[in-house]
C-alpha positions in Angstrom: 29.3 45.1 -19.7 28.6 45.1 -23.1 31.5 44.2 -24.8 31.3 41.1 -22.0 27.9 40.2 -23.1 28.8 40.2 -27.3 32.1 38.1 -26.6 30.6 35.8 -24.6 29.5 32.3 -26.3 26.2 30.3 -26.2 26.5 26.3 -25.3 25.2 24.2 -28.0 23.6 21.0 -27.2 26.6 18.8 -28.3 28.9 20.6 -25.5 26.6 20.5 -23.0 26.0 17.0 -23.4 29.7 16.3 -23.3 30.6 18.8 -20.4 28.1 17.3 -18.6 28.8 13.5 -19.6 32.6 14.4 -18.2 31.2 15.8 -15.0 29.0 13.1 -14.4 32.2 10.2 -15.5 34.5 12.5 -12.2 31.6 11.5 -10.2 31.2 7.7 -11.0 35.1 7.5 -10.9 34.7 9.0 -7.4 31.9 7.3 -5.6 31.8 3.9 -7.5 35.5 3.4 -8.5 37.6 5.0 -5.9 34.5 4.3 -3.4 34.7 7.9 -1.8 32.1 10.3 -0.3 30.5 12.0 -2.9 31.6 15.6 -1.7 35.4 15.6 -3.2 33.7 14.1 -6.9 31.4 16.7 -6.5 33.4 19.5 -5.9 35.4 18.4 -9.1 32.4 17.8 -11.0 31.9 21.5 -10.2 35.0 22.5 -11.5 34.5 21.1 -14.5 31.2 23.1 -15.2 33.2 26.6 -14.2 35.8 25.4 -16.7 33.4 25.2 -19.0 31.6 28.7 -18.0 34.7 30.1 -18.4 35.4 28.7 -21.6 31.8 30.6 -22.7 33.3 33.6 -21.4 30.8 34.1 -18.8 31.2 36.5 -16.4 32.8 35.1 -13.1 30.5 37.7 -11.7 27.1 36.1 -13.1 29.0 32.5 -12.6 29.3 33.6 -8.6 25.8 35.5 -8.4 24.3 32.3 -9.7 26.2 30.0 -7.0 25.1 32.4 -4.0 22.2 33.0 -5.6 21.3 28.6 -5.4 22.7 28.7 -2.2 20.4 31.3 -0.8 17.3 29.7 -2.0 18.0 26.9 0.1 19.2 28.4 3.2 16.1 27.8 5.2 16.9 24.3 4.7 20.4 24.0 5.7 19.4 26.1 9.4 16.6 23.5 9.8 19.2 20.6 8.5 21.1 22.0 11.7 18.2 21.9 14.2 17.2 18.5 12.7 20.8 17.4 14.4 19.8 19.1 17.6 16.8 17.3 17.9 17.8 13.8 17.6 20.6 14.7 20.2 18.1 16.1 22.3 15.4 13.6 21.9 17.8 10.5 22.5 19.4 12.7 26.1 15.6 12.9 27.2 14.5 9.3 26.8 11.7 9.8 24.2 13.6 7.9 21.3 14.5 5.5 23.7 11.0 5.1 25.0 9.3 4.8 21.7 11.7 1.8 20.8 11.2 0.2 24.3 7.3 -0.2 23.9 7.5 -0.9 20.0 9.5 -3.9 21.1 7.7 -4.7 23.8 4.2 -5.1 22.0 5.7 -7.1 19.6 4.2 -10.5 18.8 5.6 -13.5 17.3 2.5 -14.3 15.7 2.6 -11.7 13.6 6.1 -11.1 13.5 7.0 -9.8 9.6 4.2 -6.9 10.4 5.9 -6.5 13.4 8.8 -5.7 12.1 7.6 -3.9 9.6 5.5 -1.3 11.8 8.1 -0.9 14.0 11.1 -0.7 11.7 8.6 2.3 10.4 8.3 4.0 13.4 11.8 3.8 14.4 13.2 5.4 11.6 10.9 7.9 11.5 11.3 8.7 14.7 15.0 9.0 14.0 15.3 10.0 10.7 17.8 7.5 10.0 17.2 3.9 7.8 20.8 3.0 8.5 20.1 2.9 12.2 17.0 1.7 12.5 18.3 -1.3 10.4 21.4 -1.6 12.4 19.9 -1.8 15.9 16.5 -3.1 16.2 16.9 -5.1 12.3 19.7 -6.9 13.7 17.9 -7.6 16.4 15.0 -9.0 14.7 17.1 -11.1 12.3 17.5 -13.1 14.9 14.4 -13.5 16.3 13.5 -14.8 12.7 16.2 -16.9 12.1 14.7 -18.6 16.2 10.9 -18.6 14.1 12.3 -20.5 10.9 11.8 -17.8 8.5 13.9 -17.3 6.0 16.6 -14.7 6.5 16.0 -12.6 3.0 12.0 -12.1 4.1 12.7 -10.5 7.2 15.5 -8.8 5.8 13.1 -7.2 3.2 10.3 -6.7 6.3 13.2 -4.6 8.1 14.4 -2.6 5.3 11.2 -1.6 3.5 10.4 -0.1 6.8 13.3 1.4 7.7 13.3 3.4 4.0 9.3 4.1 4.3 10.3 5.8 7.6 13.7 7.3 6.6 11.7 9.1 3.4 8.6 9.9 5.7 10.3 11.5 8.4 11.1 15.3 8.9 14.4 14.6 10.7 15.3 12.6 7.5 18.6 14.2 5.8 17.4 12.9 2.3 14.2 14.2 2.9 15.4 17.9 3.6 17.2 17.5 0.4 15.1 16.7 -1.5 12.4 19.5 -0.6 15.3 21.8 -0.9 16.8 20.9 -4.2 12.7 21.1 -5.2 12.9 24.1 -3.7 9.7 23.5 -2.1 8.4 23.6 1.7 9.5 20.2 3.5 6.0 19.4 5.0 4.2 19.7 1.9 7.0 17.5 0.5 6.5 14.7 3.4 2.4 15.2 3.3 2.7 14.6 -0.7 5.0 11.5 -0.2 2.3 9.5 1.2 0.4 9.7 -2.0 3.0 7.1 -3.7 4.8 5.8 -0.6 1.3 5.1 1.6 0.2 2.8 -1.0 3.5 1.1 -1.5 3.6 0.7 2.5 0.4 -1.3 2.2 1.0 -3.0 -0.6 4.5 -4.5 1.5 2.0 -4.8 4.7 -0.2 -7.2 2.8 2.5 -9.5 1.5 4.3 -9.5 5.0 1.0 -10.4 6.9 0.3 -13.1 4.2 3.6 -14.5 4.2 3.9 -14.0 8.1 1.5 -16.6 8.5 2.8 -19.3 6.8 5.9 -19.5 9.6 3.6 -18.4 12.5 4.0 -21.9 14.4 7.6 -21.1 15.4 9.0 -20.0 19.0 10.6 -17.2 19.0 14.1 -16.9 20.7 13.3 -12.7 21.6 16.6 -12.5 24.0 18.4 -10.2 21.6 15.2 -8.1 21.7 15.3 -8.3 25.4 18.8 -6.8 25.7 17.8 -3.9 23.8 14.8 -3.2 25.8 16.4 -3.8 29.2 19.6 -2.2 28.1 16.6 0.8 27.3 15.0 0.4 30.5 18.7 0.8 32.7 19.8 3.7 30.8 16.5 5.9 31.1 13.6 6.8 33.5 11.2 5.9 30.7 8.0 8.0 31.4 4.7 8.7 29.7 5.9 12.3 29.5 8.5 11.6 27.1 5.9 11.3 24.5 4.8 14.9 24.3 7.8 16.4 22.2 6.0 14.0 19.2 3.0 14.4 20.1 3.6 18.2 19.8 5.9 18.1 16.7 2.4 15.8 15.0 0.3 18.7 16.3 3.0 21.4 14.6 3.1 19.7 11.5 -0.7 19.1 11.2 -1.0 22.8 12.3 1.5 23.9 9.4 3.2 25.9 11.7 6.6 27.4 10.2 9.5 24.4 10.5 12.2 26.4 11.9 10.1 27.2 14.8 8.4 23.9 15.1 12.2 22.7 14.9 13.5 25.0 17.5 10.8 23.9 19.8 11.2 20.3 19.4 14.6 20.6 20.2 14.1 22.8 23.1 11.1 20.1 24.7 13.9 17.6 24.1 16.3 19.8 26.4 13.6 20.6 28.6 12.9 16.5 29.9 16.6 15.6 29.7 17.3 18.2 32.9 13.9 17.4 34.2 13.1 13.8 33.8 16.1 12.4 33.0 18.3 14.3 35.9 21.3 15.7 33.7 22.7 19.2 34.1 21.6 21.9 31.7 25.3 22.2 30.5 25.7 18.3 29.7 21.8 18.8 27.8 23.2 21.4 25.6 26.3 19.6 24.7 24.0 16.8 23.6 22.0 19.5 21.3 25.9 20.6 19.8 27.6 17.1 19.9 25.0 15.1 20.0 24.7 11.5 22.3 27.4 9.2 23.2 25.6 6.1 24.8 27.6 4.2 27.6 25.6 1.1 28.5 27.7 -1.2 28.4 25.4 -3.1 25.8 26.6 -2.8 22.1 23.3 -2.8 20.6 22.2 -0.1 23.0 25.1 2.1 22.7 25.1 2.2 18.9 21.4 2.8 18.8 21.9 5.8 21.4 25.3 7.2 19.8 24.1 10.1 17.4 22.5 13.1 16.8 24.0 16.8 17.7 24.5 19.8 15.3 28.2 18.3 14.6 26.3 15.5 13.0 25.0 17.7 9.9 28.4 19.2 8.8 28.9 16.3 6.3 25.2 16.8 4.6 25.5 20.7 4.7 29.1 20.2 3.0 27.1 17.8 0.9 24.3 20.3 -0.4 26.5 23.6 -0.5 28.3 21.4 -3.0 25.5 20.3 -4.7 24.0 23.7 -5.0 27.3 25.0 -6.2 26.8 22.4 -8.7 23.2 23.6 -9.4 24.4 27.2 -9.8 27.2 26.8 -12.7 24.9 24.3 -14.3 22.5 27.2 -14.4 24.3 30.2 -15.5 25.8 28.1 -18.1 22.7 26.8 -19.8 23.7 23.0 -20.0 20.8 22.0 -18.3 18.9 24.7 -20.7 20.3 23.0 -23.8 19.4 19.0 -22.5 15.8 20.6 -22.1 15.2 22.2 -25.3 15.5 18.3 -26.3 13.6 16.9 -24.0 10.8 19.2 -24.6 9.0 16.7 -26.8 8.7 14.2 -24.1 8.2 16.7 -21.2 5.8 18.6 -22.9 2.5 16.5 -21.0 2.2 15.6 -16.9 2.8 11.7 -17.9 6.0 12.5 -19.9 7.4 14.9 -17.6 6.9 13.1 -14.4 7.8 9.7 -15.8 11.2 11.6 -17.1 11.9 12.9 -13.5 11.1 9.4 -11.9 13.2 7.3 -14.5 16.1 10.0 -14.6 16.4 10.0 -10.2 16.3 6.4 -10.3 18.8 5.9 -13.2 21.4 8.2 -11.7 20.8 6.3 -7.8 21.3 3.2 -9.5 24.1 3.9 -11.6 25.8 6.6 -9.3 25.0 4.9 -6.2 24.0 8.8 -4.9 21.0 9.6 -4.6 21.5 13.2 -3.5 23.4 13.8 -7.2 20.5 11.7 -8.6 18.0 14.6 -7.0 20.1 17.2 -7.9 20.3 16.8 -11.4 16.8 16.2 -12.5 15.5 18.9 -10.3 17.5 21.5 -12.0 16.9 20.2 -15.6 13.2 19.8 -14.8 11.8 22.4 -11.9 11.1 25.1 -14.4 9.0 22.7 -16.5 6.8 22.1 -13.5 6.4 25.4 -13.2 6.0 26.1 -16.5 2.9 23.6 -16.4 1.6 24.7 -13.5 2.3 21.8 -11.4 3.3 22.3 -7.8 6.7 21.7 -6.6 6.0 19.5 -4.1 5.4 16.8 -6.9 8.7 17.3 -8.2 10.1 16.7 -4.6 8.4 13.9 -4.3 9.1 12.1 -7.6 12.4 13.0 -7.0 12.6 10.5 -3.6 10.4 7.8 -6.0 13.0 7.5 -8.1 16.2 8.6 -6.4 16.1 7.4 -2.2 14.1 4.0 -2.8 16.4 2.7 -5.1 19.3 2.6 -2.8 19.0 -0.7 -0.7 18.6 -2.1 -4.6 22.1 -1.2 -5.5 24.6 -3.9 -4.6 27.8 -1.3 -5.4 26.2 1.5 -3.1 26.4 2.6 0.3 23.0 1.3 1.4 23.5 -1.7 -0.4 26.7 -2.6 1.3 25.6 -1.3 4.5 22.0 -3.5 4.7 23.9 -6.7 3.2 27.2 -6.6 6.1 24.9 -5.4 8.8 21.9 -7.8 8.5 24.5 -10.5 7.0 22.9 -11.4 3.5 23.7 -10.5 0.1 21.8 -8.1 -1.6 20.2 -10.0 -4.0 18.6 -12.3 -1.2 16.4 -9.6 0.3 15.8 -7.7 -2.9 12.6 -9.9 -3.9 11.2 -9.1 -0.5 12.1 -5.0 -0.6 8.5 -4.7 -1.8 8.4 -0.6 -1.3 11.2 -0.1 -3.7 9.6 -2.0 -6.4 5.6 -0.1 -5.6 6.9 3.0 -4.6 7.8 4.1 -8.3 4.7 1.8 -9.9 2.3 4.5 -8.0 4.3 6.8 -9.1 3.7 6.4 -12.7 0.0 5.5 -11.4 -0.5 9.2 -10.6 1.0 10.6 -13.1 -1.2 8.8 -16.0 -4.5 8.8 -13.4 -3.7 12.8 -12.3 -4.9 11.8 -8.7 -2.9 13.5 -5.9 -1.5 15.6 -8.6 -1.2 19.0 -7.1 -1.4 22.0 -9.3 -0.4 26.0 -8.6 -3.6 27.0 -10.8 -7.2 25.6 -11.5 -7.0 26.0 -15.0 -3.0 24.3 -15.3 -5.0 21.3 -13.2 -7.8 21.0 -16.3 -4.6 21.5 -18.8 -1.9 19.1 -17.2 -3.1 16.0 -18.5 
């Protein structure tokens, strides 16, 4: 062992930059060039770092232990993601999610169309944890209603996307929200509450904008037939009963009471299963299958079926494997010292609170934009800067929040990214047409920087660090 330690090489700043640039180039080639999912490119990127470790003569046992440690620290998050899939499946089959969407659409007011769209898309996205589901279902319906009112499609799309991505960020059911909390090594609910300090003001700015813009188009007559199709399809497929609101109300209460995440999600999933049997009349085996394989809509209404067909434990396989590969890369980067070498050079910039948070924000924003991969954009800065937050006594919920403020919020802005492509194709307009009205995307990073500069909404691990953090 002593001989191995003596012969191990120490990486330099130059070699660390070179190997990291090569790993990112491989990712960019796969994700942007070949338009692949990030899984396999991420595996090859990890292999490059592992080979760099071999060149440094790092003992394989040390490398393996670092990878195992990285994965083991996120086991709770992985289990939560499994439970989220089960919860979504059971909440759809029970009628809980359909009921929230149904009554949300019923209270839609043409006079306040744009603000209604923002609110309803926010609610639906929080309930489902999916911006894409929101955009692809009621988002499409609202585009038709907006057209009937004579509202420019770009403005309507902006309201839809602002609401959808706000809800996606704030929902404990969201993949990206769980991923950010996992890579930042912080509690999921602490992360969700922390994000309110930046996404809350950004949402309010968006709401004021769409409220006043909406007054200019309030004289039109809405053709809400597309909304009626969805509401009639939901009413025909489910027994919509007020008791179906128990699971989300209970979930909110447990979150406020800071009940542990895993038992909370188990209770939420089980409540959905019980209501699937007692309210919707499904058999117990079917209810259990919905939790495992997800719910499949079969109403004959395409928009409703698209909305309902999701959830289940199996649906989280892609996210879990992506997390495992990301954590493998994180472990390899940690043991080879690549990020340590880079952070030594960035020490002058990240020595103060504002510089540290701004560096995190810019890094995640840039990676998400150019690599079109929000997971990579959150992973690399988290591993590079996490210890700096610890050294300065800044709670890691600030790190996780900043990762999402830069990494997740930019997704609809990227024309070559999956979210940008999806939004444009689904809503039928180019990214550049709705981009000026994606207020959430511009406002959230601004509020992140304001908090970093003022110290408001910054959480510290000790009072002493709070005084010295600026």
